[in-house]
N, C-alpha and C positions, 0 to 999 in steps of 0.2 A: 277579519272581514269588515267589521263595523268601523274600525279605525281608518282603514284604507278608503271605505265608502265616504265617511265624513270628510276625509282629507280631499278626496276628489270633488266633493260637493261644497267645498269651502266657499267658492264664489257665490253659490246660491244663498248660503247662510249670511255671508257678508252683505249681499244685495238686500235681503229682507231686513237685516238689522239696520243698515244705513237708511233704508226707506222708512222704517219705523221711527228712527231717530229724527228724520226730517218732519214726519207728521207730528211727533211729540214737540219738536221745536215750534212748529206752526201753532199748535194748540196753546203752548205756553206764552208765545210772544204776541199772538194776535189778540188784541183787547176786545174785538167785536165778538169773538167766539168764547162763550162761557161754558166751560166743562168742569164738572165737579171732580175732585181728586179721586173719588171712587170710580167714576166712569173712565178717568184717565188711566188708572192702573188696571182696570178691567180690560180696556182696549189693548194695552201692552201684553197682559197675561194671555188674553184670547189669541192674539197674533202669534205669540211664542208657542202656545199649545198647538195651534194649527200647523206651525212650522215643524214642530217635533213629530206630530202625527203624519204629516206629509212625508218627512224623511223616513219614518218607520215604514210607511206603506211602500215607498220606492225601494228602500233597502231590502225588504222582505221579497219583493218581486224580483229584484236583480239577484238576490242571494240564491233563489231557486234556480235561476238560469245558470249562474256561475258554478253552483254546487254540482248540478247535473253535468255541466260541461267538464268540470274537474274530474268527476268520477269516470266519465267516459274516456277522457284522455289518459287516465291511469290504467285503463283496461286495454289490452292489446287488440281485443276483438270488438272495437267500437264501430258504431254507425252514426255518423253525424246527422243523418236524416231523422233520427230519434229526437233531436233537439228542436225540431220544427214546432211542436206544440208549446214549447216553453218560450218562444220568441214573442215579445210584447211590444218592442219599440223598433224604430228604424235602425238605431245604433246596434241593437242586438242582431237584427237581421243582416246588417252589413258585416258584423263580426262573424256570424255563422257562414255567410257567403265566402268570406276571406278564408276561413278555416277549411271549408269544403274545397276551395280552389287549391290551397296548399296541400291538402290531403290527396287530391287527384294528381298533382305534380309529383308528390312523394311516391305514390304508388306506381306511377309510370316509370320514374327513375329507378325505383327498387326492382321493378320487373325487368327493366333493361339491364341492370347490373347482374341480376340472377342469370339472365340469358347469357351474358358475356362470361360470367364465371363458369357456367355449365359448359360452354363451348371451349373455354380454356382448359377445363378439367378433362373434357373428352380428348382434347389434343394431347395433353400430358400423358393420359392413360394409354392412348394409341402409340405415342412415341416410346413409352416405357416397354410396351409389348414388342414393338418392332426392334428396339435395341437389344432385347433379350436374345434374338436370333444370332447376331454376330457374336455376342458374348458367349453363347453356347458353343458356337463354332470355334472360338478362341480356346475355350476349355478343352474341347476335343483334340485340338492341335497340340495343346500343351501335354495332355495325357498321352498322346501318340508318340511324343518324343521324350517322355519322361526317362526312358532308359539311357538317353544320350545326354543327360544333364552334365556329365563330366566334360563333354565337349563344349557345351553351351551353358556355362554357369549363370549367364545373364537371364536364362529362362526362368530361374527362381524369382528374380526381380519382376519379370513380366507377370508371373503367376500371382505374386503379392499385389501388384497393381490391379490385376484382374479381379481379385477378391474384394478389394476396396471399391472398385467400380460396381461390381455386382451387388455388394451390400448397399451402396448408396442408391442404386436403381431400385432395389427391393424396398428400401425405405421410402423412396418417392412413390412407388406404386401403392404401398399400404397407406401412406398418408393421403393419397388421392381417394382411396376406397373408404377411408375412415368415416367420412360423413355419411356413407351409405351402409355402415356396419349392420344396422338393424335389419337391412334387407339382404345381407350377404353373410349369414352365419348359419351354422348347423350344429346344434348341441348334441353330443353323443358321448358314450363312455370311451375314454382314452386312458391308456396307462401312462404313468409319468415317464417311463422309459421311451415311449413314442414321441414325447415332447423333447427329451434330452438327447438321446443317442444320434438322431439324424443331424442335429446341430453340432455335436462333438465331431462327427464324421466330416461335416462341412468345413470345420476349422482345424481338421487334423494336421494340416501342413504347419500351421502356426504353432499348434501344440507340440509337434515334433521338433520344430526349430527351437522352441524355448525349453524343450525337454521337460514338459509339464507332466506331472503324475496325476492321473485321473482316478479319483476315489468315488465309488458310487455304492449306495446302500438302500435297499428296500424301495426300488423304483417300479415294482410291479403292481402298485396300487392304482386302482381305477378312479378317475375323476370325470366329472361331466363338464365338458367345455367344447369349444370349437377348435379342432386340432390345427387348422391352418393359421388362424389368428394367434393362438397361443405358442405355436412354434416360432412365429415371428418375434413374439415377446421374449421367449427364451433365447433366441438368436441375438437380440439386442443386449440382453443381460450378459450372455456368454462372451460376446464380442468385447465388452468392457472388461470382463474378468480376465480374459487372455491378454488384452492390451496392457493392463496394469500389473500383471503377474510378473514376478522376478524369474530369472533363469532357474530351472530345476525346482520351480514352485509346485504347489498342489492345488488342483481344482476339486472341490468336493460337492457331490450331489447326494442328498439324503432327504428323507421325508419324515413327517410326523402325522399320525392319524388319530382323530378323536371321533366320538359319535356325531359331532356337528360339522367338522371340516377336515380337510387334508392340506398339509403344508409342504411345499417343495422348497428346499433350501439350496441355494447355489452360492458357494463360498469360495473365495480366493485368498491368497496370502500376499496381496499387493500392497500398494502404498497406503491404502485407506483414505478416508474422506474426513477432512477437518469437521469438528462438531458444529461449527457455525455454518457450514455448507450443507449439512444434512437436510434441513427443512426446505432447501431450494432445489434438490436434485431432480425433482419432477417438473421444474419450471421449463418452459419452452426456451431453448437456446442457452440454458445455463450449463457451463462447462467446468466451472471451478478452477482452482489453481492448477490441478493436474491436467485438465483439459487445455488450458492455455499453453502448456508446455508440449502438448502432443499435437503434431501436425494432422490436420484433417478432422479434429473433433468438432462435431456439429451441435452437441447438446440437445439432440432430438430423440435419441433412442429411448431414454427413460420417459421422456414426455409422451411419446406415442404409446409406450408400454402402459403407462398410467391410464391414458385415455381408453385403451383397449380393455384392460382388466376391469375398469369401472363399468364400461358398457356391457361386459359379459357377466357382471355381478361377482367378480372375483376381487382380490385385494393384493396389492403389491407394497412391500415395505423394504427399506434399506437400513441395515445396521452396520456400523463401521467404527473402527478405532484407528486413529492415525498410526501408520507404520506397522499395523497388525493385520490388516486385511478388511475385506468387505463381504457381507452376507446379504443377499437379496432373498426375500421370502415371498413366495407366491401362495396365496391362500385360496383354496377352492372349497366353497361351502357345499355341503351335501343337500340335494334337492328336498329331502324330507324334513330338513331342519332350517333351510334358508330358501326363500321363495324368489330370489332375485332372477334366477334363470327363467322361471316360468312366467315372470311378468313381462319379459321382452317380447 
């Protein structure tokens, strides 16, 4: 602070020193003026002391203003009107006026941006709800003609594409709701089977096509969570597990319970994830080497899953060995030992 202050006031200091040098030169060169050496040095010392005292006085006053301003600007909930009592000079007043003007412009632009984002969000949410109607109708038509698949084998391809579209629409809908999750959740006792089996049924066609063996153990344990949001999380995890599972592979669902938490394990026998990619699997848009080779990979499923589990006070982890499979672990803390859910 003081270094910058002295550097900015260098012209003042130079002016006083030059003026003092001129007076000294006049006193020394003018024969008619008789000044003793004691008075000469006293004049110089007094001038320098006054200069130092003046700089200290100005520095302390400006430091109060700048320190208060710095503290307020570091705080999100600042009010520039509080700076008014600290204004002492016209320069400080002009600076405060400029900051207030910038603040008003910023607030107007931020408000306009928020309004625009809210309108866009409402449009996307409405669009997603509307497109669900024809998607549901398509699913009913596919189911109605399921017995005639031998006549129309291409119907299987249509159903595959329908599932992809439905999954992406669901992902879009939940991403739109994610910022309002704290207003759109209901914590209640839910069994792990209620989170797993509806999603297994949803992906039953893919499981049958890949001849996957489903192994489940001890899923009747109750956890406290929001069923709708956590079913979406399980769906994202299961979608990846099926996508990267080999033919005739196995999907395993099992749990572990302790006095403090319940863990749900979802394991596959797929390609696995390279060790260097594991720390990044929850990053937005990260697909890894496997994702680059898979058409339609968005890298958003685990990103949204992490956001949701964090918001609900749960935990999600991924363990994997290359060519040996991947295990996703969902941890649900018990309310009597972990207070995250009650804090929301």
